[in-house]
PyMOL Python script that loads the backbone (N, CA, C, O; Angstrom):
from pymol import cmd

cmd.read_pdbstr("""\
ATOM      1  N   MET A   1       0.835  -1.181   0.000  1.00  0.00           N
ATOM      2  CA  MET A   1       0.000   0.000   0.000  1.00  0.00           C
ATOM      3  C   MET A   1       0.885   1.252   0.000  1.00  0.00           C
ATOM      4  O   MET A   1       1.843   1.333   0.769  1.00  0.00           O
ATOM      5  N   ASN A   2       0.576   2.198  -0.835  1.00  0.00           N
ATOM      6  CA  ASN A   2       1.360   3.417  -0.951  1.00  0.00           C
ATOM      7  C   ASN A   2       0.724   4.505  -0.092  1.00  0.00           C
ATOM      8  O   ASN A   2      -0.404   4.924  -0.353  1.00  0.00           O
ATOM      9  N   LYS A   3       1.446   4.963   0.935  1.00  0.00           N
ATOM     10  CA  LYS A   3       0.870   5.949   1.852  1.00  0.00           C
ATOM     11  C   LYS A   3       0.594   7.284   1.160  1.00  0.00           C
ATOM     12  O   LYS A   3      -0.341   7.991   1.536  1.00  0.00           O
ATOM     13  N   PHE A   4       1.392   7.634   0.160  1.00  0.00           N
ATOM     14  CA  PHE A   4       1.174   8.898  -0.534  1.00  0.00           C
ATOM     15  C   PHE A   4      -0.076   8.838  -1.402  1.00  0.00           C
ATOM     16  O   PHE A   4      -0.802   9.825  -1.525  1.00  0.00           O
ATOM     17  N   LYS A   5      -0.325   7.674  -2.006  1.00  0.00           N
ATOM     18  CA  LYS A   5      -1.533   7.503  -2.803  1.00  0.00           C
ATOM     19  C   LYS A   5      -2.758   7.618  -1.911  1.00  0.00           C
ATOM     20  O   LYS A   5      -3.761   8.222  -2.294  1.00  0.00           O
ATOM     21  N   ASP A   6      -2.672   7.031  -0.710  1.00  0.00           N
ATOM     22  CA  ASP A   6      -3.776   7.127   0.243  1.00  0.00           C
ATOM     23  C   ASP A   6      -4.035   8.581   0.641  1.00  0.00           C
ATOM     24  O   ASP A   6      -5.188   8.996   0.766  1.00  0.00           O
ATOM     25  N   LEU A   7      -2.976   9.345   0.837  1.00  0.00           N
ATOM     26  CA  LEU A   7      -3.128  10.761   1.191  1.00  0.00           C
ATOM     27  C   LEU A   7      -3.808  11.535   0.067  1.00  0.00           C
ATOM     28  O   LEU A   7      -4.674  12.374   0.313  1.00  0.00           O
ATOM     29  N   LEU A   8      -3.407  11.245  -1.166  1.00  0.00           N
ATOM     30  CA  LEU A   8      -4.021  11.924  -2.307  1.00  0.00           C
ATOM     31  C   LEU A   8      -5.489  11.559  -2.442  1.00  0.00           C
ATOM     32  O   LEU A   8      -6.313  12.406  -2.787  1.00  0.00           O
ATOM     33  N   THR A   9      -5.819  10.318  -2.176  1.00  0.00           N
ATOM     34  CA  THR A   9      -7.207   9.876  -2.249  1.00  0.00           C
ATOM     35  C   THR A   9      -8.051  10.604  -1.210  1.00  0.00           C
ATOM     36  O   THR A   9      -9.148  11.073  -1.514  1.00  0.00           O
ATOM     37  N   VAL A  10      -7.543  10.699   0.013  1.00  0.00           N
ATOM     38  CA  VAL A  10      -8.259  11.396   1.075  1.00  0.00           C
ATOM     39  C   VAL A  10      -8.398  12.879   0.739  1.00  0.00           C
ATOM     40  O   VAL A  10      -9.464  13.462   0.937  1.00  0.00           O
ATOM     41  N   ALA A  11      -7.341  13.482   0.239  1.00  0.00           N
ATOM     42  CA  ALA A  11      -7.375  14.910  -0.106  1.00  0.00           C
ATOM     43  C   ALA A  11      -8.360  15.174  -1.234  1.00  0.00           C
ATOM     44  O   ALA A  11      -9.045  16.197  -1.232  1.00  0.00           O
ATOM     45  N   ALA A  12      -8.438  14.266  -2.194  1.00  0.00           N
ATOM     46  CA  ALA A  12      -9.361  14.451  -3.311  1.00  0.00           C
ATOM     47  C   ALA A  12     -10.809  14.394  -2.848  1.00  0.00           C
ATOM     48  O   ALA A  12     -11.668  15.075  -3.407  1.00  0.00           O
ATOM     49  N   LYS A  13     -11.085  13.585  -1.829  1.00  0.00           N
ATOM     50  CA  LYS A  13     -12.452  13.474  -1.312  1.00  0.00           C
ATOM     51  C   LYS A  13     -12.863  14.719  -0.534  1.00  0.00           C
ATOM     52  O   LYS A  13     -14.053  15.009  -0.412  1.00  0.00           O
ATOM     53  N   GLN A  14     -11.895  15.453  -0.011  1.00  0.00           N
ATOM     54  CA  GLN A  14     -12.175  16.647   0.784  1.00  0.00           C
ATOM     55  C   GLN A  14     -12.016  17.892  -0.077  1.00  0.00           C
ATOM     56  O   GLN A  14     -11.158  18.736   0.180  1.00  0.00           O
ATOM     57  N   GLU A  15     -12.843  17.991  -1.089  1.00  0.00           N
ATOM     58  CA  GLU A  15     -12.738  19.138  -1.998  1.00  0.00           C
ATOM     59  C   GLU A  15     -13.093  20.413  -1.262  1.00  0.00           C
ATOM     60  O   GLU A  15     -14.020  20.447  -0.452  1.00  0.00           O
ATOM     61  N   ARG A  16     -12.352  21.446  -1.553  1.00  0.00           N
ATOM     62  CA  ARG A  16     -12.603  22.753  -0.955  1.00  0.00           C
ATOM     63  C   ARG A  16     -13.040  23.700  -2.058  1.00  0.00           C
ATOM     64  O   ARG A  16     -12.479  23.681  -3.153  1.00  0.00           O
ATOM     65  N   PRO A  17     -14.037  24.526  -1.777  1.00  0.00           N
ATOM     66  CA  PRO A  17     -14.416  25.512  -2.799  1.00  0.00           C
ATOM     67  C   PRO A  17     -13.316  26.543  -2.950  1.00  0.00           C
ATOM     68  O   PRO A  17     -12.650  26.880  -1.971  1.00  0.00           O
ATOM     69  N   PRO A  18     -13.109  27.055  -4.162  1.00  0.00           N
ATOM     70  CA  PRO A  18     -12.062  28.065  -4.337  1.00  0.00           C
ATOM     71  C   PRO A  18     -12.378  29.311  -3.527  1.00  0.00           C
ATOM     72  O   PRO A  18     -13.535  29.712  -3.405  1.00  0.00           O
ATOM     73  N   SER A  19     -11.355  29.904  -2.988  1.00  0.00           N
ATOM     74  CA  SER A  19     -11.520  31.105  -2.176  1.00  0.00           C
ATOM     75  C   SER A  19     -11.867  32.291  -3.063  1.00  0.00           C
ATOM     76  O   SER A  19     -11.266  32.502  -4.116  1.00  0.00           O
ATOM     77  N   THR A  20     -12.849  33.057  -2.611  1.00  0.00           N
ATOM     78  CA  THR A  20     -13.215  34.263  -3.343  1.00  0.00           C
ATOM     79  C   THR A  20     -12.565  35.492  -2.737  1.00  0.00           C
ATOM     80  O   THR A  20     -12.689  36.595  -3.269  1.00  0.00           O
ATOM     81  N   GLU A  21     -11.866  35.302  -1.614  1.00  0.00           N
ATOM     82  CA  GLU A  21     -11.197  36.407  -0.941  1.00  0.00           C
ATOM     83  C   GLU A  21      -9.853  36.691  -1.601  1.00  0.00           C
ATOM     84  O   GLU A  21      -9.029  35.783  -1.711  1.00  0.00           O
ATOM     85  N   PRO A  22      -9.606  37.924  -2.044  1.00  0.00           N
ATOM     86  CA  PRO A  22      -8.268  38.237  -2.566  1.00  0.00           C
ATOM     87  C   PRO A  22      -7.292  38.368  -1.408  1.00  0.00           C
ATOM     88  O   PRO A  22      -7.694  38.574  -0.263  1.00  0.00           O
ATOM     89  N   PHE A  23      -6.002  38.245  -1.718  1.00  0.00           N
ATOM     90  CA  PHE A  23      -4.995  38.464  -0.685  1.00  0.00           C
ATOM     91  C   PHE A  23      -5.110  39.887  -0.192  1.00  0.00           C
ATOM     92  O   PHE A  23      -5.343  40.811  -0.971  1.00  0.00           O
ATOM     93  N   SER A  24      -4.943  40.059   1.112  1.00  0.00           N
ATOM     94  CA  SER A  24      -5.028  41.414   1.649  1.00  0.00           C
ATOM     95  C   SER A  24      -3.785  42.204   1.259  1.00  0.00           C
ATOM     96  O   SER A  24      -2.729  41.622   1.011  1.00  0.00           O
ATOM     97  N   SER A  25      -3.905  43.496   1.205  1.00  0.00           N
ATOM     98  CA  SER A  25      -2.771  44.337   0.820  1.00  0.00           C
ATOM     99  C   SER A  25      -1.670  44.283   1.873  1.00  0.00           C
ATOM    100  O   SER A  25      -0.498  44.473   1.548  1.00  0.00           O
ATOM    101  N   THR A  26      -2.032  44.024   3.140  1.00  0.00           N
ATOM    102  CA  THR A  26      -0.995  43.943   4.166  1.00  0.00           C
ATOM    103  C   THR A  26      -0.137  42.709   3.985  1.00  0.00           C
ATOM    104  O   THR A  26       1.071  42.754   4.219  1.00  0.00           O
ATOM    105  N   VAL A  27      -0.742  41.610   3.571  1.00  0.00           N
ATOM    106  CA  VAL A  27       0.045  40.402   3.334  1.00  0.00           C
ATOM    107  C   VAL A  27       0.945  40.607   2.134  1.00  0.00           C
ATOM    108  O   VAL A  27       2.124  40.255   2.168  1.00  0.00           O
ATOM    109  N   ARG A  28       0.393  41.180   1.066  1.00  0.00           N
ATOM    110  CA  ARG A  28       1.188  41.419  -0.131  1.00  0.00           C
ATOM    111  C   ARG A  28       2.366  42.347   0.150  1.00  0.00           C
ATOM    112  O   ARG A  28       3.452  42.159  -0.400  1.00  0.00           O
ATOM    113  N   SER A  29       2.154  43.345   1.002  1.00  0.00           N
ATOM    114  CA  SER A  29       3.225  44.312   1.244  1.00  0.00           C
ATOM    115  C   SER A  29       4.385  43.709   2.038  1.00  0.00           C
ATOM    116  O   SER A  29       5.500  44.227   1.988  1.00  0.00           O
ATOM    117  N   THR A  30       4.132  42.615   2.772  1.00  0.00           N
ATOM    118  CA  THR A  30       5.216  42.007   3.549  1.00  0.00           C
ATOM    119  C   THR A  30       6.012  41.004   2.727  1.00  0.00           C
ATOM    120  O   THR A  30       7.073  40.558   3.166  1.00  0.00           O
ATOM    121  N   TRP A  31       5.529  40.643   1.554  1.00  0.00           N
ATOM    122  CA  TRP A  31       6.272  39.716   0.709  1.00  0.00           C
ATOM    123  C   TRP A  31       7.493  40.428   0.164  1.00  0.00           C
ATOM    124  O   TRP A  31       7.461  41.639  -0.057  1.00  0.00           O
ATOM    125  N   GLY A  32       8.527  39.718  -0.045  1.00  0.00           N
ATOM    126  CA  GLY A  32       9.746  40.323  -0.580  1.00  0.00           C
ATOM    127  C   GLY A  32      10.950  39.569  -0.076  1.00  0.00           C
ATOM    128  O   GLY A  32      10.830  38.500   0.521  1.00  0.00           O
ATOM    129  N   ARG A  33      12.086  40.126  -0.318  1.00  0.00           N
ATOM    130  CA  ARG A  33      13.321  39.467   0.106  1.00  0.00           C
ATOM    131  C   ARG A  33      13.530  39.615   1.592  1.00  0.00           C
ATOM    132  O   ARG A  33      13.359  40.691   2.165  1.00  0.00           O
ATOM    133  N   ARG A  34      13.900  38.519   2.197  1.00  0.00           N
ATOM    134  CA  ARG A  34      14.270  38.549   3.606  1.00  0.00           C
ATOM    135  C   ARG A  34      15.746  38.886   3.697  1.00  0.00           C
ATOM    136  O   ARG A  34      16.505  38.612   2.767  1.00  0.00           O
ATOM    137  N   PRO A  35      16.156  39.471   4.799  1.00  0.00           N
ATOM    138  CA  PRO A  35      17.597  39.713   4.963  1.00  0.00           C
ATOM    139  C   PRO A  35      18.323  38.374   5.052  1.00  0.00           C
ATOM    140  O   PRO A  35      17.758  37.394   5.538  1.00  0.00           O
ATOM    141  N   PRO A  36      19.565  38.325   4.588  1.00  0.00           N
ATOM    142  CA  PRO A  36      20.296  37.056   4.640  1.00  0.00           C
ATOM    143  C   PRO A  36      20.474  36.588   6.083  1.00  0.00           C
ATOM    144  O   PRO A  36      20.662  37.399   6.990  1.00  0.00           O
ATOM    145  N   GLY A  37      20.415  35.292   6.281  1.00  0.00           N
ATOM    146  CA  GLY A  37      20.523  34.731   7.620  1.00  0.00           C
ATOM    147  C   GLY A  37      21.890  34.131   7.882  1.00  0.00           C
ATOM    148  O   GLY A  37      22.830  34.331   7.112  1.00  0.00           O
ATOM    149  N   LYS A  38      21.988  33.406   8.962  1.00  0.00           N
ATOM    150  CA  LYS A  38      23.261  32.812   9.357  1.00  0.00           C
ATOM    151  C   LYS A  38      23.716  31.755   8.358  1.00  0.00           C
ATOM    152  O   LYS A  38      24.915  31.558   8.160  1.00  0.00           O
ATOM    153  N   ARG A  39      22.759  31.077   7.729  1.00  0.00           N
ATOM    154  CA  ARG A  39      23.103  30.013   6.789  1.00  0.00           C
ATOM    155  C   ARG A  39      23.979  30.523   5.650  1.00  0.00           C
ATOM    156  O   ARG A  39      24.888  29.824   5.203  1.00  0.00           O
ATOM    157  N   SER A  40      23.710  31.733   5.182  1.00  0.00           N
ATOM    158  CA  SER A  40      24.490  32.270   4.062  1.00  0.00           C
ATOM    159  C   SER A  40      25.624  33.193   4.516  1.00  0.00           C
ATOM    160  O   SER A  40      26.368  33.705   3.679  1.00  0.00           O
ATOM    161  N   HIS A  41      25.767  33.410   5.809  1.00  0.00           N
ATOM    162  CA  HIS A  41      26.818  34.284   6.339  1.00  0.00           C
ATOM    163  C   HIS A  41      28.136  33.502   6.373  1.00  0.00           C
ATOM    164  O   HIS A  41      28.170  32.393   6.908  1.00  0.00           O
ATOM    165  N   PRO A  42      29.212  34.046   5.820  1.00  0.00           N
ATOM    166  CA  PRO A  42      30.468  33.298   5.737  1.00  0.00           C
ATOM    167  C   PRO A  42      31.137  33.027   7.087  1.00  0.00           C
ATOM    168  O   PRO A  42      31.975  32.129   7.178  1.00  0.00           O
ATOM    169  N   GLU A  43      30.793  33.776   8.132  1.00  0.00           N
ATOM    170  CA  GLU A  43      31.431  33.564   9.432  1.00  0.00           C
ATOM    171  C   GLU A  43      30.704  32.536  10.299  1.00  0.00           C
ATOM    172  O   GLU A  43      31.151  32.243  11.408  1.00  0.00           O
ATOM    173  N   PHE A  44      29.599  31.989   9.815  1.00  0.00           N
ATOM    174  CA  PHE A  44      28.850  30.997  10.580  1.00  0.00           C
ATOM    175  C   PHE A  44      28.956  29.644   9.905  1.00  0.00           C
ATOM    176  O   PHE A  44      29.062  29.554   8.682  1.00  0.00           O
ATOM    177  N   GLU A  45      28.927  28.589  10.714  1.00  0.00           N
ATOM    178  CA  GLU A  45      28.978  27.224  10.217  1.00  0.00           C
ATOM    179  C   GLU A  45      27.931  26.401  10.960  1.00  0.00           C
ATOM    180  O   GLU A  45      27.829  26.477  12.184  1.00  0.00           O
ATOM    181  N   GLN A  46      27.163  25.625  10.225  1.00  0.00           N
ATOM    182  CA  GLN A  46      26.180  24.765  10.853  1.00  0.00           C
ATOM    183  C   GLN A  46      26.875  23.509  11.368  1.00  0.00           C
ATOM    184  O   GLN A  46      27.684  22.899  10.669  1.00  0.00           O
ATOM    185  N   ILE A  47      26.546  23.137  12.593  1.00  0.00           N
ATOM    186  CA  ILE A  47      27.166  21.961  13.212  1.00  0.00           C
ATOM    187  C   ILE A  47      26.073  21.029  13.719  1.00  0.00           C
ATOM    188  O   ILE A  47      24.899  21.398  13.770  1.00  0.00           O
ATOM    189  N   THR A  48      26.468  19.839  14.085  1.00  0.00           N
ATOM    190  CA  THR A  48      25.549  18.874  14.681  1.00  0.00           C
ATOM    191  C   THR A  48      26.150  18.391  15.985  1.00  0.00           C
ATOM    192  O   THR A  48      27.343  18.095  16.060  1.00  0.00           O
ATOM    193  N   ALA A  49      25.331  18.314  16.997  1.00  0.00           N
ATOM    194  CA  ALA A  49      25.771  17.794  18.286  1.00  0.00           C
ATOM    195  C   ALA A  49      24.630  16.963  18.865  1.00  0.00           C
ATOM    196  O   ALA A  49      23.456  17.268  18.658  1.00  0.00           O
ATOM    197  N   TYR A  50      24.986  15.938  19.574  1.00  0.00           N
ATOM    198  CA  TYR A  50      23.987  15.096  20.211  1.00  0.00           C
ATOM    199  C   TYR A  50      23.869  15.481  21.677  1.00  0.00           C
ATOM    200  O   TYR A  50      24.840  15.418  22.432  1.00  0.00           O
ATOM    201  N   ILE A  51      22.667  15.880  22.066  1.00  0.00           N
ATOM    202  CA  ILE A  51      22.376  16.170  23.467  1.00  0.00           C
ATOM    203  C   ILE A  51      21.097  15.415  23.827  1.00  0.00           C
ATOM    204  O   ILE A  51      20.335  15.016  22.947  1.00  0.00           O
ATOM    205  N   ARG A  52      20.875  15.229  25.094  1.00  0.00           N
ATOM    206  CA  ARG A  52      19.678  14.505  25.530  1.00  0.00           C
ATOM    207  C   ARG A  52      18.424  15.300  25.179  1.00  0.00           C
ATOM    208  O   ARG A  52      18.410  16.529  25.257  1.00  0.00           O
ATOM    209  N   LYS A  53      17.369  14.579  24.791  1.00  0.00           N
ATOM    210  CA  LYS A  53      16.112  15.221  24.400  1.00  0.00           C
ATOM    211  C   LYS A  53      15.538  16.080  25.511  1.00  0.00           C
ATOM    212  O   LYS A  53      15.058  17.185  25.260  1.00  0.00           O
ATOM    213  N   ASP A  54      15.584  15.575  26.745  1.00  0.00           N
ATOM    214  CA  ASP A  54      15.016  16.343  27.851  1.00  0.00           C
ATOM    215  C   ASP A  54      15.803  17.624  28.112  1.00  0.00           C
ATOM    216  O   ASP A  54      15.225  18.639  28.500  1.00  0.00           O
ATOM    217  N   THR A  55      17.116  17.584  27.902  1.00  0.00           N
ATOM    218  CA  THR A  55      17.935  18.800  28.047  1.00  0.00           C
ATOM    219  C   THR A  55      17.552  19.815  26.978  1.00  0.00           C
ATOM    220  O   THR A  55      17.344  20.990  27.281  1.00  0.00           O
ATOM    221  N   HIS A  56      17.458  19.367  25.732  1.00  0.00           N
ATOM    222  CA  HIS A  56      17.100  20.261  24.630  1.00  0.00           C
ATOM    223  C   HIS A  56      15.726  20.873  24.865  1.00  0.00           C
ATOM    224  O   HIS A  56      15.535  22.073  24.665  1.00  0.00           O
ATOM    225  N   HIS A  57      14.780  20.061  25.283  1.00  0.00           N
ATOM    226  CA  HIS A  57      13.422  20.540  25.531  1.00  0.00           C
ATOM    227  C   HIS A  57      13.410  21.601  26.646  1.00  0.00           C
ATOM    228  O   HIS A  57      12.781  22.650  26.504  1.00  0.00           O
ATOM    229  N   ALA A  58      14.107  21.320  27.748  1.00  0.00           N
ATOM    230  CA  ALA A  58      14.143  22.262  28.871  1.00  0.00           C
ATOM    231  C   ALA A  58      14.818  23.578  28.479  1.00  0.00           C
ATOM    232  O   ALA A  58      14.387  24.650  28.903  1.00  0.00           O
ATOM    233  N   VAL A  59      15.877  23.494  27.668  1.00  0.00           N
ATOM    234  CA  VAL A  59      16.569  24.707  27.223  1.00  0.00           C
ATOM    235  C   VAL A  59      15.661  25.527  26.315  1.00  0.00           C
ATOM    236  O   VAL A  59      15.594  26.749  26.450  1.00  0.00           O
ATOM    237  N   LYS A  60      14.962  24.871  25.391  1.00  0.00           N
ATOM    238  CA  LYS A  60      14.051  25.600  24.499  1.00  0.00           C
ATOM    239  C   LYS A  60      12.965  26.318  25.292  1.00  0.00           C
ATOM    240  O   LYS A  60      12.620  27.459  24.987  1.00  0.00           O
ATOM    241  N   ILE A  61      12.431  25.651  26.306  1.00  0.00           N
ATOM    242  CA  ILE A  61      11.393  26.279  27.142  1.00  0.00           C
ATOM    243  C   ILE A  61      11.964  27.488  27.872  1.00  0.00           C
ATOM    244  O   ILE A  61      11.337  28.547  27.899  1.00  0.00           O
ATOM    245  N   ALA A  62      13.153  27.341  28.465  1.00  0.00           N
ATOM    246  CA  ALA A  62      13.771  28.456  29.187  1.00  0.00           C
ATOM    247  C   ALA A  62      14.058  29.625  28.252  1.00  0.00           C
ATOM    248  O   ALA A  62      13.852  30.780  28.624  1.00  0.00           O
ATOM    249  N   LEU A  63      14.531  29.337  27.045  1.00  0.00           N
ATOM    250  CA  LEU A  63      14.809  30.415  26.088  1.00  0.00           C
ATOM    251  C   LEU A  63      13.525  31.126  25.667  1.00  0.00           C
ATOM    252  O   LEU A  63      13.514  32.348  25.520  1.00  0.00           O
ATOM    253  N   LEU A  64      12.446  30.374  25.474  1.00  0.00           N
ATOM    254  CA  LEU A  64      11.165  30.992  25.119  1.00  0.00           C
ATOM    255  C   LEU A  64      10.635  31.848  26.256  1.00  0.00           C
ATOM    256  O   LEU A  64      10.084  32.924  26.021  1.00  0.00           O
ATOM    257  N   GLN A  65      10.795  31.382  27.479  1.00  0.00           N
ATOM    258  CA  GLN A  65      10.328  32.150  28.633  1.00  0.00           C
ATOM    259  C   GLN A  65      11.116  33.431  28.800  1.00  0.00           C
ATOM    260  O   GLN A  65      10.547  34.467  29.142  1.00  0.00           O
ATOM    261  N   ASN A  66      12.419  33.378  28.563  1.00  0.00           N
ATOM    262  CA  ASN A  66      13.260  34.570  28.685  1.00  0.00           C
ATOM    263  C   ASN A  66      13.118  35.455  27.461  1.00  0.00           C
ATOM    264  O   ASN A  66      13.167  36.680  27.569  1.00  0.00           O
ATOM    265  N   GLY A  67      12.941  34.843  26.293  1.00  0.00           N
ATOM    266  CA  GLY A  67      12.740  35.587  25.061  1.00  0.00           C
ATOM    267  C   GLY A  67      13.880  36.485  24.662  1.00  0.00           C
ATOM    268  O   GLY A  67      13.667  37.467  23.951  1.00  0.00           O
ATOM    269  N   LYS A  68      15.091  36.178  25.101  1.00  0.00           N
ATOM    270  CA  LYS A  68      16.195  37.096  24.846  1.00  0.00           C
ATOM    271  C   LYS A  68      17.156  36.607  23.774  1.00  0.00           C
ATOM    272  O   LYS A  68      17.789  37.425  23.106  1.00  0.00           O
ATOM    273  N   LYS A  69      17.284  35.296  23.591  1.00  0.00           N
ATOM    274  CA  LYS A  69      18.274  34.816  22.634  1.00  0.00           C
ATOM    275  C   LYS A  69      17.819  33.523  21.986  1.00  0.00           C
ATOM    276  O   LYS A  69      16.916  32.840  22.468  1.00  0.00           O
ATOM    277  N   GLU A  70      18.470  33.212  20.884  1.00  0.00           N
ATOM    278  CA  GLU A  70      18.210  31.975  20.166  1.00  0.00           C
ATOM    279  C   GLU A  70      19.081  30.864  20.735  1.00  0.00           C
ATOM    280  O   GLU A  70      20.049  31.119  21.452  1.00  0.00           O
ATOM    281  N   PHE A  71      18.721  29.630  20.405  1.00  0.00           N
ATOM    282  CA  PHE A  71      19.486  28.472  20.845  1.00  0.00           C
ATOM    283  C   PHE A  71      20.927  28.581  20.366  1.00  0.00           C
ATOM    284  O   PHE A  71      21.854  28.306  21.129  1.00  0.00           O
ATOM    285  N   SER A  72      21.127  28.979  19.110  1.00  0.00           N
ATOM    286  CA  SER A  72      22.484  29.067  18.577  1.00  0.00           C
ATOM    287  C   SER A  72      23.307  30.137  19.293  1.00  0.00           C
ATOM    288  O   SER A  72      24.517  29.980  19.450  1.00  0.00           O
ATOM    289  N   GLN A  73      22.669  31.214  19.725  1.00  0.00           N
ATOM    290  CA  GLN A  73      23.381  32.245  20.483  1.00  0.00           C
ATOM    291  C   GLN A  73      23.852  31.694  21.827  1.00  0.00           C
ATOM    292  O   GLN A  73      24.968  31.972  22.265  1.00  0.00           O
ATOM    293  N   LEU A  74      22.991  30.912  22.472  1.00  0.00           N
ATOM    294  CA  LEU A  74      23.364  30.313  23.749  1.00  0.00           C
ATOM    295  C   LEU A  74      24.543  29.357  23.579  1.00  0.00           C
ATOM    296  O   LEU A  74      25.483  29.388  24.373  1.00  0.00           O
ATOM    297  N   VAL A  75      24.502  28.518  22.562  1.00  0.00           N
ATOM    298  CA  VAL A  75      25.595  27.574  22.310  1.00  0.00           C
ATOM    299  C   VAL A  75      26.890  28.333  22.046  1.00  0.00           C
ATOM    300  O   VAL A  75      27.944  27.968  22.568  1.00  0.00           O
ATOM    301  N   GLU A  76      26.814  29.387  21.239  1.00  0.00           N
ATOM    302  CA  GLU A  76      27.999  30.209  20.938  1.00  0.00           C
ATOM    303  C   GLU A  76      28.597  30.793  22.218  1.00  0.00           C
ATOM    304  O   GLU A  76      29.810  30.736  22.420  1.00  0.00           O
ATOM    305  N   GLU A  77      27.744  31.356  23.085  1.00  0.00           N
ATOM    306  CA  GLU A  77      28.230  31.939  24.335  1.00  0.00           C
ATOM    307  C   GLU A  77      28.892  30.895  25.227  1.00  0.00           C
ATOM    308  O   GLU A  77      29.965  31.127  25.785  1.00  0.00           O
ATOM    309  N   LEU A  78      28.241  29.745  25.354  1.00  0.00           N
ATOM    310  CA  LEU A  78      28.794  28.697  26.222  1.00  0.00           C
ATOM    311  C   LEU A  78      30.122  28.160  25.687  1.00  0.00           C
ATOM    312  O   LEU A  78      31.037  27.890  26.465  1.00  0.00           O
ATOM    313  N   LEU A  79      30.233  28.004  24.378  1.00  0.00           N
ATOM    314  CA  LEU A  79      31.498  27.535  23.801  1.00  0.00           C
ATOM    315  C   LEU A  79      32.602  28.571  23.966  1.00  0.00           C
ATOM    316  O   LEU A  79      33.749  28.214  24.231  1.00  0.00           O
ATOM    317  N   CYS A  80      32.269  29.848  23.812  1.00  0.00           N
ATOM    318  CA  CYS A  80      33.266  30.902  24.024  1.00  0.00           C
ATOM    319  C   CYS A  80      33.736  30.954  25.466  1.00  0.00           C
ATOM    320  O   CYS A  80      34.924  31.144  25.728  1.00  0.00           O
ATOM    321  N   GLN A  81      32.818  30.786  26.399  1.00  0.00           N
ATOM    322  CA  GLN A  81      33.191  30.751  27.825  1.00  0.00           C
ATOM    323  C   GLN A  81      34.119  29.581  28.088  1.00  0.00           C
ATOM    324  O   GLN A  81      35.110  29.726  28.804  1.00  0.00           O
ATOM    325  N   TRP A  82      33.817  28.436  27.525  1.00  0.00           N
ATOM    326  CA  TRP A  82      34.654  27.255  27.712  1.00  0.00           C
ATOM    327  C   TRP A  82      36.050  27.489  27.143  1.00  0.00           C
ATOM    328  O   TRP A  82      37.048  27.123  27.764  1.00  0.00           O
ATOM    329  N   LEU A  83      36.119  28.108  25.947  1.00  0.00           N
ATOM    330  CA  LEU A  83      37.434  28.402  25.339  1.00  0.00           C
ATOM    331  C   LEU A  83      38.249  29.331  26.213  1.00  0.00           C
ATOM    332  O   LEU A  83      39.448  29.117  26.390  1.00  0.00           O
ATOM    333  N   ARG A  84      37.610  30.380  26.773  1.00  0.00           N
ATOM    334  CA  ARG A  84      38.332  31.317  27.647  1.00  0.00           C
ATOM    335  C   ARG A  84      38.859  30.612  28.898  1.00  0.00           C
ATOM    336  O   ARG A  84      39.919  30.972  29.411  1.00  0.00           O
ATOM    337  N   SER A  85      38.136  29.626  29.382  1.00  0.00           N
ATOM    338  CA  SER A  85      38.564  28.929  30.597  1.00  0.00           C
ATOM    339  C   SER A  85      39.728  27.969  30.332  1.00  0.00           C
ATOM    340  O   SER A  85      40.357  27.484  31.272  1.00  0.00           O
ATOM    341  N   GLN A  86      40.014  27.695  29.061  1.00  0.00           N
ATOM    342  CA  GLN A  86      41.088  26.773  28.700  1.00  0.00           C
ATOM    343  C   GLN A  86      42.440  27.450  28.659  1.00  0.00           C
ATOM    344  O   GLN A  86      43.458  26.775  28.507  1.00  0.00           O
ATOM    345  N   VAL A  87      42.478  28.763  28.790  1.00  0.00           N
ATOM    346  CA  VAL A  87      43.744  29.507  28.709  1.00  0.00           C
ATOM    347  C   VAL A  87      44.491  29.460  30.010  1.00  0.00           C
ATOM    348  O   VAL A  87      45.575  30.033  30.121  1.00  0.00           O
TER     349      VAL A  87
END
""", "prot")
cmd.dss("prot")
cmd.show_as("cartoon", "prot")
cmd.util.cbc("prot")
cmd.orient("prot")
């Protein structure tokens, strides 16, 4: 059985009428080029590290509650602190 074929069959049965609402001008005005991110910045490199799921989950919650920095910023700070302590 092909799961994708099943999904298409279910989607075909749930026909939706075409929307008569045009896109709002506010949505259209926000479309455009986004500023380049870390992925395309030459001084940043994407890495992979294995950490426990519960640690990652708890850190994400704490970062959302504080709302001050991204996960990658926290990792950068902690690695820099560790490097300074190695001197």
